C-alpha positions as a Markdown table, in Angstrom:
| # | Residue | x | y | z |
|---|---|---|---|---|
| 1 | Met | 131.4 | 99.5 | 113.1 |
| 2 | Ser | 129.5 | 97.4 | 114.7 |
| 3 | Glu | 131.3 | 93.9 | 115.8 |
| 4 | Asp | 127.9 | 91.4 | 114.0 |
| 5 | Phe | 129.3 | 93.7 | 110.4 |
| 6 | Leu | 132.6 | 93.2 | 110.7 |
| 7 | Ala | 131.6 | 89.1 | 111.8 |
| 8 | Asn | 129.3 | 89.3 | 109.4 |
| 9 | Pro | 129.2 | 91.6 | 106.6 |
| 10 | Ser | 126.3 | 90.1 | 104.4 |
| 11 | Gly | 124.2 | 92.7 | 104.4 |
| 12 | Ile | 125.7 | 95.4 | 103.4 |
| 13 | Trp | 126.9 | 92.8 | 100.3 |
| 14 | Gly | 123.4 | 92.9 | 99.6 |
| 15 | Leu | 122.5 | 95.8 | 100.1 |
| 16 | Ile | 125.2 | 96.8 | 97.1 |
| 17 | Ala | 123.9 | 93.9 | 94.6 |
| 18 | Ala | 120.4 | 95.2 | 95.1 |
| 19 | Val | 121.8 | 98.7 | 93.8 |
| 20 | Ile | 123.7 | 97.4 | 91.4 |
| 21 | Met | 120.9 | 95.7 | 90.0 |
| 22 | Leu | 118.7 | 99.1 | 90.1 |
| 23 | Ile | 121.1 | 100.5 | 88.0 |
| 24 | Ile | 121.2 | 98.1 | 85.8 |
| 25 | Ile | 117.3 | 97.6 | 85.9 |
| 26 | Phe | 117.2 | 101.7 | 85.2 |
| 27 | Phe | 119.5 | 101.7 | 82.2 |
| 28 | Val | 117.5 | 98.8 | 80.9 |
| 29 | Asn | 113.9 | 100.4 | 81.0 |
| 30 | Arg | 115.1 | 104.0 | 80.0 |
| 31 | Arg | 116.6 | 102.0 | 77.0 |
| 32 | Ile | 112.9 | 100.0 | 76.3 |
| 33 | Gly | 111.4 | 103.0 | 76.9 |
| 34 | Arg | 112.9 | 105.1 | 74.3 |
| 35 | Lys | 113.1 | 102.6 | 71.1 |
| 36 | Lys | 108.5 | 102.6 | 72.4 |
| 37 | His | 108.9 | 106.2 | 72.4 |
| 38 | Leu | 106.7 | 106.2 | 75.9 |
| 39 | Phe | 108.6 | 109.5 | 77.0 |
| 40 | Asp | 107.1 | 112.0 | 74.4 |
| 41 | Glu | 106.1 | 115.4 | 75.8 |
| 42 | Arg | 102.8 | 114.1 | 77.0 |
| 43 | Tyr | 104.6 | 111.8 | 79.5 |
| 44 | Gln | 107.0 | 114.7 | 80.8 |
| 45 | Gln | 103.7 | 116.7 | 81.3 |
| 46 | Thr | 102.1 | 113.9 | 83.0 |
| 47 | Asn | 105.2 | 113.5 | 84.9 |
| 48 | Asn | 106.0 | 117.2 | 86.1 |
| 49 | Arg | 102.4 | 117.4 | 87.1 |
| 50 | Ser | 102.9 | 113.8 | 89.6 |
| 51 | Lys | 105.8 | 115.4 | 90.8 |
| 52 | Ala | 104.4 | 118.9 | 92.0 |
| 53 | Arg | 101.2 | 117.5 | 93.9 |
| 54 | Ala | 103.8 | 114.6 | 95.5 |
| 55 | Trp | 105.3 | 117.7 | 96.6 |
| 56 | Asp | 102.0 | 119.0 | 98.0 |
| 57 | Ala | 101.2 | 116.4 | 99.8 |
| 58 | Met | 104.9 | 115.5 | 101.7 |
| 59 | Ile | 104.2 | 119.0 | 102.8 |
| 60 | Val | 101.1 | 118.3 | 104.9 |
| 61 | Ile | 102.4 | 114.9 | 105.3 |
| 62 | Tyr | 105.5 | 116.6 | 106.8 |
| 63 | Leu | 103.7 | 119.3 | 109.1 |
| 64 | Ile | 101.1 | 116.3 | 110.6 |
| 65 | Ala | 103.8 | 114.2 | 111.3 |
| 66 | Trp | 105.5 | 117.5 | 113.2 |
| 67 | Phe | 102.4 | 118.2 | 114.8 |
| 68 | Ile | 102.3 | 114.2 | 116.1 |
| 69 | Val | 106.0 | 114.5 | 116.9 |
| 70 | Ile | 105.4 | 117.5 | 119.1 |
| 71 | Leu | 102.9 | 116.0 | 121.0 |
| 72 | Phe | 104.1 | 112.1 | 121.8 |
| 73 | Asp | 107.8 | 112.9 | 121.7 |
| 74 | Gly | 108.1 | 116.7 | 123.1 |
| 75 | Ile | 110.8 | 118.6 | 121.6 |
| 76 | Gly | 113.2 | 116.6 | 120.9 |
| 77 | Phe | 115.7 | 114.7 | 118.6 |
| 78 | Ser | 112.9 | 113.7 | 116.1 |
| 79 | Phe | 111.5 | 117.0 | 116.7 |
| 80 | Phe | 114.5 | 119.0 | 115.4 |
| 81 | Leu | 115.3 | 115.5 | 112.3 |
| 82 | Leu | 111.5 | 116.7 | 111.5 |
| 83 | Thr | 112.2 | 120.5 | 111.0 |
| 84 | Ala | 115.1 | 120.0 | 109.2 |
| 85 | Leu | 113.8 | 117.8 | 106.7 |
| 86 | Tyr | 110.9 | 120.5 | 106.0 |
| 87 | Val | 113.6 | 123.3 | 105.8 |
| 88 | Leu | 115.3 | 121.3 | 102.8 |
| 89 | His | 112.5 | 120.4 | 101.5 |
| 90 | Asn | 111.2 | 124.2 | 101.1 |
| 91 | Val | 114.7 | 125.6 | 100.3 |
| 92 | Thr | 115.1 | 123.0 | 97.0 |
| 93 | Ala | 111.2 | 124.0 | 96.3 |
| 94 | Ile | 113.1 | 127.4 | 95.6 |
| 95 | Ile | 116.0 | 126.3 | 94.7 |
| 96 | Thr | 114.2 | 124.9 | 91.5 |
| 97 | Asn | 111.4 | 127.4 | 92.1 |
| 98 | Phe | 114.3 | 130.5 | 90.8 |
| 99 | Tyr | 116.0 | 127.4 | 88.1 |
| 100 | Phe | 113.1 | 127.1 | 86.1 |
| 101 | Lys | 112.2 | 130.8 | 86.2 |
| 102 | Lys | 115.4 | 131.7 | 84.7 |
């Protein structure tokens, strides 16, 4: 750890507080949504379709970013990082596809 962090760890405390607040907000919103019947079949179908389109868009974004990194940075750390993210993205797509086809 850096000496600045050890001298003043308020940044990490803020991060921990933000995560705790997000968890509380998530559960409160879920409870309100259940009472109002917001999570029905139409919601599930719309949510699944939007996730699928976002997944497709991310593949295109990864490929564009990969091309830009090769052009400006060459084959270095950022290239291998983007390649690893792209591979993990597709591996999780394959795993979830097999899971839901079952």
